[in-house]
N, C-alpha and C positions, 0 to 999 in steps of 0.2 A: 350538571353531571356531567364532566373533563375528559371520560374517555381515557384514563388512565387505570391502569392495573394498581388498585394495593396490593401491601406489602399481605394481607393477610389472606387475600385471596393467590397470592404466589408462591403462599408456603402452602394449598390446597390442591395448587396444580401437582401435575408429575414432577420429581426429584433432578435437579439439577447432574445435567453431566458431571459433574466438579464441583469437588466439596471447593465450597465461597462463603466466607464471610456477608455475606451479602448485606446486611446491617451495620457494616463495620466497614468497608468499602461504598453503602451510603454516605456514611456519614462521611467520612471521608472526600467523596463528592461535592458534599455539599460547604465543608470547610471552603476546599479549597474554589467552591462559587462566590462564597462570602469576601475572601482576599482579595478579588478582581483583578488577577493576577493572570490567571494560568487559564488557560483555555476552556471552556465545556470538553469535555467527552463522553465515553460508553461506558459502563461496565462490562467485565467478560463476560454475564449474561442476557447482555442485551445484544451484545454484538453476534454471540455465541443463537441468539431467537432471528438475528434481523441473515445469519449466515443460512439457516435453517427453511425461509423461506426462499429464497433468491432461486427462480427454477432453472436458471440457463449453469451451464456445469464452467461457460468459460468466466461469464460473468463472478461465481464462487470462489471460482481460483482467484480471482484478482483481486477480490475482498479480504482473501485470505491473506494473499499476500502482503495486500497493505494491515491488516490489521497485524502477521506475528513476523514484519520485518520492520517497521514501525518507517516505511519511504514513502513519498512524496508520488502524485499517482501523474508527474511527467517523469518518475525515476523508472515504475513500475510499468509502463507503459514502453519504455525500452528495453526492457529485460529479453531474453530470449531462453529458448530451452538450454542452451547450451552455458550458462547463469546458473544453473540451480545444480547441484550435487546431494543429491539423494543416499550418498552413501552413511550407513551407519558403522562408529553408532553417534555421529555429530555430521548430518546434512544443514547442507549451508546454501545460502543465496551471494554470490558474487554481482558486486554493482559496484560500476562503471561511476567516475566524478564528468562529471562536465566537460573537465581538462581530457580528460581517455577518451569519452565519445567525439568530441570538437576533432580531435587525433587521427579517432580512425575513421572520421569524414573525407580528412585532408589524403588521408593516406588511401582512400579509395577511390578518390582523385585521382591522386597523379600517377594511381596503377591503371586508371582506366585507360584502354585503349585508343578508344576516339571520342575525347573530349567534344567534339560538335553534337552529338547524339545524347549529351546529357542534356538533363532539364535545367532552363536559365535560373527558377531557385536555387538548386543544388550550387552551378556558378557564382551564383551574388552569396550564399551562407561562405563557401572554401577561400574566396575572396576576403570580406569580412572577418573570417577565424584567421587567415594570414596578416591582414592586420592591426588585431590586437595580441 
């Protein structure tokens, strides 16, 4: 017993919230796995099921952001509320590149009134950024 749910059992369960051709998506994933060059991935119904069972609202939002924006975890953790624009009809997330984030750190370091009170790792990081 593998513990996996077969497709026939999935059909008997509750309907999916979004219309998706599950057999076609599953066949596409199998073809991608055979090719070997593409990474393994989850299908939309599988991500939806995972999203449904995440108990913490913060983690659920993080998972939804990762899934919907295709960003890496370090990019998602750098996001702030001001990076999200939820104005209809086209809500979006503004992502800062690594260079843009580095400039923000350097500017914060330059604007700081008392550099002695800054933590040591910030000084080392800022000086390394200035050298590159």
